[in-house]
KOLVOVO-261787 format. One line per field, with one value per atom (N, C-alpha, C): y, x, z; atom name. Coordinates in nm, 2 decimals, padded with zeros to 4 digits. Last residue first. Layout:
y	Y;...
x	X;...
z	Z;...
zafi	CA;...
# end
This chain:
y	-00.54;-00.50;-00.60;-00.59;-00.66;-00.62;-00.43;-00.57;-00.65;-00.18;-00.20;-00.35;-00.21;-00.18;-00.21;-00.26;-00.36;-00.34;-00.02;-00.14;-00.25;00.16;00.18;00.05;00.07;00.07;00.08;00.12;-00.02;-00.03;00.40;00.32;00.18;00.46;00.50;00.42;00.37;00.31;00.34;00.54;00.39;00.32;00.78;00.76;00.61;00.76;00.77;00.75;00.73;00.62;00.64;00.97;00.84;00.73;01.14;01.15;01.03;01.06;01.05;01.06;01.13;00.99;00.97;01.41;01.33;01.18;01.47;01.50;01.42;01.39;01.34;01.35;01.55;01.41;01.34;01.80;01.78;01.63;01.78;01.79;01.76;01.54;01.67;01.67;01.31;01.34;01.48;01.23;01.34;01.36;01.06;01.00;01.11;01.20;01.16;01.10;01.22;01.34;01.30;00.97;01.00;01.13;01.01;00.89;00.92;01.23;01.24;01.13;01.09;01.22;01.24;00.86;00.85;00.98;00.95;00.87;00.87;01.11;01.16;01.08;00.96;01.06;01.12;00.82;00.75;00.84;00.90;00.98;00.91;00.63;00.75;00.82;00.41;00.53;00.65;00.17;00.17;00.30;00.26;00.17;00.16;00.41;00.48;00.39;00.22;00.33;00.39;00.06;00.01;00.11;00.25;00.19;00.13;00.30;00.41;00.36;00.04;00.10;00.22;00.01;-00.08;-00.02;00.22;00.22;00.13;00.14;00.27;00.27;-00.09;-00.10;00.03;00.02;-00.08;-00.09;00.20;00.25;00.15;00.01;00.12;00.18;-00.14;-00.20;-00.10;00.06;-00.01;-00.08;00.13;00.23;00.16;-00.11;-00.06;00.05;-00.11;-00.22;-00.18;00.11;00.10;00.00;00.28;00.15;00.15;00.53;00.42;00.29;00.69;00.70;00.59;00.66;00.59;00.59;00.84;00.69;00.61;01.09;01.04;00.89;01.10;01.11;01.05;01.10;00.97;00.98;01.39;01.28;01.15
x	08.07;08.12;08.09;07.96;08.09;08.14;07.75;07.72;07.85;07.87;07.79;07.77;07.98;08.07;07.99;07.75;07.86;07.95;07.62;07.56;07.66;07.80;07.77;07.71;07.80;07.92;07.90;07.54;07.58;07.71;07.54;07.45;07.49;07.72;07.75;07.66;07.57;07.70;07.75;07.35;07.33;07.46;07.47;07.40;07.38;07.57;07.66;07.60;07.32;07.43;07.52;07.20;07.14;07.24;07.38;07.36;07.29;07.35;07.48;07.47;07.09;07.13;07.26;07.10;07.02;07.06;07.27;07.32;07.23;07.10;07.24;07.29;06.88;06.87;07.00;07.00;06.93;06.91;07.09;07.18;07.12;06.92;06.93;07.02;07.10;07.01;07.02;07.29;07.19;07.09;07.49;07.37;07.26;07.70;07.71;07.59;07.63;07.62;07.63;07.70;07.56;07.54;07.98;07.91;07.77;08.02;08.05;07.98;07.93;07.87;07.90;08.09;07.95;07.89;08.35;08.33;08.18;08.33;08.41;08.40;08.20;08.12;08.20;08.39;08.32;08.23;08.55;08.55;08.48;08.74;08.64;08.65;08.89;08.96;08.86;08.72;08.87;08.92;08.46;08.49;08.64;08.49;08.44;08.47;08.57;08.66;08.62;08.33;08.46;08.56;08.14;08.13;08.26;08.24;08.23;08.22;08.21;08.34;08.34;07.93;08.02;08.16;07.86;07.81;07.90;07.97;08.02;07.98;07.82;07.97;08.02;07.56;07.60;07.75;07.58;07.55;07.58;07.63;07.72;07.70;07.40;07.53;07.63;07.21;07.20;07.33;07.30;07.30;07.29;07.26;07.40;07.40;06.98;07.06;07.21;06.91;06.88;06.96;07.00;07.05;07.03;06.92;06.88;06.92;07.03;06.89;06.84;07.31;07.23;07.08;07.37;07.39;07.31;07.30;07.23;07.25;07.49;07.34;07.26;07.75;07.70;07.54;07.74;07.83;07.77
z	-02.96;-02.82;-02.72;-03.20;-03.17;-03.03;-03.22;-03.20;-03.17;-03.26;-03.14;-03.12;-03.52;-03.40;-03.27;-03.67;-03.66;-03.54;-03.64;-03.60;-03.58;-03.75;-03.61;-03.56;-04.02;-03.94;-03.79;-04.09;-04.08;-04.00;-04.07;-03.98;-03.97;-04.27;-04.14;-04.04;-04.50;-04.47;-04.32;-04.49;-04.47;-04.44;-04.53;-04.40;-04.38;-04.79;-04.68;-04.54;-04.93;-04.93;-04.82;-04.87;-04.83;-04.83;-05.00;-04.85;-04.80;-05.26;-05.20;-05.05;-05.31;-05.32;-05.25;-05.28;-05.19;-05.19;-05.49;-05.36;-05.25;-05.71;-05.69;-05.55;-05.68;-05.67;-05.64;-05.72;-05.60;-05.57;-05.99;-05.88;-05.74;-06.20;-06.14;-06.02;-06.41;-06.30;-06.25;-06.60;-06.63;-06.53;-06.56;-06.60;-06.64;-06.45;-06.59;-06.64;-06.18;-06.27;-06.42;-06.08;-06.10;-06.19;-06.09;-06.17;-06.19;-05.93;-06.07;-06.15;-05.68;-05.73;-05.88;-05.64;-05.67;-05.72;-05.58;-05.70;-05.74;-05.37;-05.48;-05.60;-05.19;-05.26;-05.38;-05.05;-05.16;-05.25;-04.84;-04.96;-05.08;-04.68;-04.68;-04.81;-04.70;-04.66;-04.65;-04.70;-04.68;-04.63;-04.75;-04.63;-04.60;-04.98;-04.86;-04.73;-05.16;-05.13;-05.00;-05.16;-05.12;-05.08;-05.25;-05.12;-05.07;-05.51;-05.41;-05.27;-05.62;-05.61;-05.51;-05.60;-05.53;-05.51;-05.78;-05.64;-05.55;-06.02;-05.95;-05.81;-06.06;-06.05;-05.98;-06.07;-05.98;-05.96;-06.29;-06.16;-06.05;-06.50;-06.47;-06.33;-06.50;-06.47;-06.43;-06.56;-06.44;-06.40;-06.82;-06.71;-06.58;-06.95;-06.94;-06.83;-06.94;-06.87;-06.86;-07.11;-06.97;-06.89;-07.35;-07.30;-07.15;-07.42;-07.51;-07.46;-07.23;-07.25;-07.34;-07.24;-07.14;-07.16;-07.45;-07.47;-07.37;-07.35;-07.47;-07.48;-07.13;-07.11;-07.23;-07.18;-07.15;-07.15;-07.29;-07.33;-07.31
zafi	N;CA;C;N;CA;C;N;CA;C;N;CA;C;N;CA;C;N;CA;C;N;CA;C;N;CA;C;N;CA;C;N;CA;C;N;CA;C;N;CA;C;N;CA;C;N;CA;C;N;CA;C;N;CA;C;N;CA;C;N;CA;C;N;CA;C;N;CA;C;N;CA;C;N;CA;C;N;CA;C;N;CA;C;N;CA;C;N;CA;C;N;CA;C;N;CA;C;N;CA;C;N;CA;C;N;CA;C;N;CA;C;N;CA;C;N;CA;C;N;CA;C;N;CA;C;N;CA;C;N;CA;C;N;CA;C;N;CA;C;N;CA;C;N;CA;C;N;CA;C;N;CA;C;N;CA;C;N;CA;C;N;CA;C;N;CA;C;N;CA;C;N;CA;C;N;CA;C;N;CA;C;N;CA;C;N;CA;C;N;CA;C;N;CA;C;N;CA;C;N;CA;C;N;CA;C;N;CA;C;N;CA;C;N;CA;C;N;CA;C;N;CA;C;N;CA;C;N;CA;C;N;CA;C;N;CA;C;N;CA;C;N;CA;C;N;CA;C;N;CA;C;N;CA;C;N;CA;C;N;CA;C
# end
């Protein structure tokens, strides 16, 4: 569906991934579950599932590390 369209439009793919990344991060910061947005968004680009899950794990680890740092620095 989107795979063929994104292969010809790199900048549209970059904008799409940035918007979906910010949306997933916002949802994850408010209520958790940002992976429910980022995994399908990455799957629509045609990436292999191992890359999608690794990217999601890196994103969630970075968010948790930032939250721990902020919590520790405000103590």
